[in-house]
matplotlib code that plots the C-alpha trace (Angstrom):
import matplotlib.pyplot as plt

x = [0.0, 1.1, 1.3, 0.4, 2.7, 0.4, -2.5, -0.8, -0.8, 2.1, 0.8, 0.0, 3.9, 4.5, 2.2, 3.5, 7.2, 6.2, 5.4, 7.8, 11.2, 11.0, 10.1, 9.5, 10.3, 8.7, 9.8, 9.0, 9.2, 6.4, 7.1, 6.1, 5.2, 4.1, 0.3, -1.8, -0.4, -0.8, 2.4, 2.1, 2.5, 6.1, 4.6, 1.5, 4.4, 6.0, 2.8, 0.1, 2.4, 2.2, -1.1, -2.2, 0.5, -0.5, -1.7, 1.3, 3.7, 4.9, 6.4, 5.9, 4.9, 6.5, 5.2, 6.2, 8.8, 7.7, 10.8, 13.8, 15.9, 14.2, 16.2, 12.8, 11.8, 8.4, 6.1, 4.8, 8.3, 10.0, 13.8, 15.8, 19.3, 20.7, 23.1, 20.2, 17.9, 20.5, 21.1, 17.8, 17.0, 20.1, 18.9, 15.3, 17.1, 19.3, 15.7, 14.3, 17.1, 17.4, 13.7, 14.7, 13.9, 16.4, 15.6, 15.3, 14.0, 14.1, 10.9, 11.6, 8.9, 11.7, 15.2, 17.8, 21.0, 22.0, 19.3, 21.0, 24.4, 23.8, 21.8, 24.7, 27.0, 25.1, 23.7, 27.0, 28.2, 25.4, 26.3, 30.2, 29.4, 27.2]
y = [0.0, 3.4, 6.0, 9.6, 12.5, 15.0, 13.8, 13.0, 14.4, 14.0, 11.4, 9.4, 9.8, 7.9, 5.2, 5.1, 5.1, 2.0, -0.1, 1.3, 2.9, 3.5, 6.6, 7.5, 11.1, 11.7, 14.5, 15.9, 19.2, 22.1, 21.7, 22.4, 18.8, 20.4, 22.4, 19.0, 17.8, 19.6, 21.5, 19.0, 15.6, 14.9, 15.3, 13.0, 10.9, 10.7, 10.8, 8.2, 5.0, 5.7, 6.1, 2.9, 0.9, 2.4, -0.9, -2.9, 0.1, -0.6, 2.9, 6.6, 8.5, 12.1, 15.3, 15.8, 17.9, 20.3, 21.7, 20.5, 21.2, 20.4, 22.5, 23.7, 27.2, 27.1, 29.0, 27.4, 25.5, 26.5, 25.8, 25.1, 24.6, 21.0, 21.7, 23.4, 20.2, 18.1, 19.6, 20.5, 16.8, 15.8, 18.4, 16.8, 13.3, 14.2, 15.1, 12.3, 10.2, 12.5, 11.6, 7.9, 6.7, 4.0, 3.8, 6.8, 6.2, 8.7, 8.3, 10.9, 11.3, 13.8, 13.1, 14.0, 13.7, 16.9, 16.3, 12.6, 14.0, 16.2, 13.9, 11.3, 14.0, 15.6, 12.2, 10.7, 13.6, 13.6, 9.4, 10.8, 13.0, 10.6]
z = [0.2, -1.0, 1.4, -0.2, 1.3, 0.4, 2.1, 5.3, 8.8, 11.0, 12.8, 9.6, 8.8, 12.1, 11.3, 7.6, 8.7, 11.3, 7.9, 5.4, 5.4, 1.3, -0.3, -3.5, -5.0, -8.7, -11.0, -13.5, -15.5, -16.8, -20.7, -23.7, -25.7, -28.9, -29.4, -28.6, -25.1, -21.9, -20.3, -17.3, -19.6, -17.9, -14.3, -15.2, -16.2, -12.6, -10.7, -12.8, -12.5, -8.9, -8.6, -10.4, -8.8, -5.4, -4.2, -4.5, -3.1, 0.4, 0.4, 1.1, -2.3, -1.6, -3.6, -6.6, -7.7, -10.5, -12.2, -13.7, -17.5, -20.4, -23.2, -24.2, -25.1, -26.2, -24.4, -20.8, -20.6, -17.2, -17.2, -14.2, -14.7, -14.4, -11.5, -9.3, -9.7, -9.0, -5.8, -5.1, -5.1, -2.7, -0.3, -0.3, -0.2, 2.7, 4.4, 4.0, 5.4, 8.3, 9.2, 9.1, 5.4, 4.3, 1.1, -1.2, -5.2, -7.8, -10.1, -13.1, -15.3, -17.4, -17.2, -19.8, -20.4, -18.5, -15.4, -14.8, -15.3, -12.4, -10.0, -10.1, -9.5, -6.6, -5.2, -5.1, -3.0, -0.8, -0.2, 0.3, 2.9, 4.5]

ax = plt.figure().add_subplot(projection="3d")
ax.plot(x, y, z, "-o")
ax.set_aspect("equal")
plt.show()
C-alpha cells in the first residue's frame, strides 16, 4: 500500500514509518510537448504510474518535484538549471534520510542527459558525505 505524503498528517507519517522505510520522490517538468499535449505531461508521467501501482507499493510517495531542465523554449516551458535541480533533489533526499528512511527512490517523469548527470554528481556527493 502506498502512503501519499501530500494527504498525510504528522501522525499519518509516524504510522507509515512503522510500516515502511522507503520513500519515492517523483520528478517532472513543466514543459511544452508541442501544441497537442498539456504542459504537465512529464509530471503526469511521474505521478500516474505511482497512483496506478499504489496498492502494490509499500512506500511513502512524496509530493512531485515539478521543475528541472528540459532545454525546450516554447511558451510555458520552465527550465531550471541541471545543477540547481541536482542540488535541490540531494537536499530533499538528505531530509528523508534524516527522517529515518533507508530507501530513497527517484522516479523520473523527465530525465534527459543533463538532469541525469547533475543528479548523479549531486547524489554521489551526498553519499560520500553521509
